[in-house]
Phi, psi and omega in degrees: 000107178290134173241118184246121180247130182232129177247130181213160179291138183292158175128358176275153181286158175304323180296319182291318178296321181294321177296318176302311179303312180299313184294317179295316177301313178298324179294320177295317178302311184287324186282318185241015175056038178278143173294136186303325183288351179264353181280127176246134179232126177245120175258127175243121177253132182238151176297151179299337177279355180245014182229115186230153171221130178066032180068020179231123179288162176299320176301313177298319179300317178294320177298320178299312181296321178295319178297316181295321181285332179285339184283000000 
């Protein structure tokens, strides 16, 4: 039973999340020949202030980009 966990920054539409679930499920079925009913997908959405890379949160990165574009 494949269990696929995906963490992403919140803000996507329900339609986008549903599409992601469908595409990831299909990829698991095709890649490892898993029966579709055995594939589990867990989406975790986190606030942009709780997701960081290189000690910079996504929220901070967006603010920096916005400031740079405004200059």
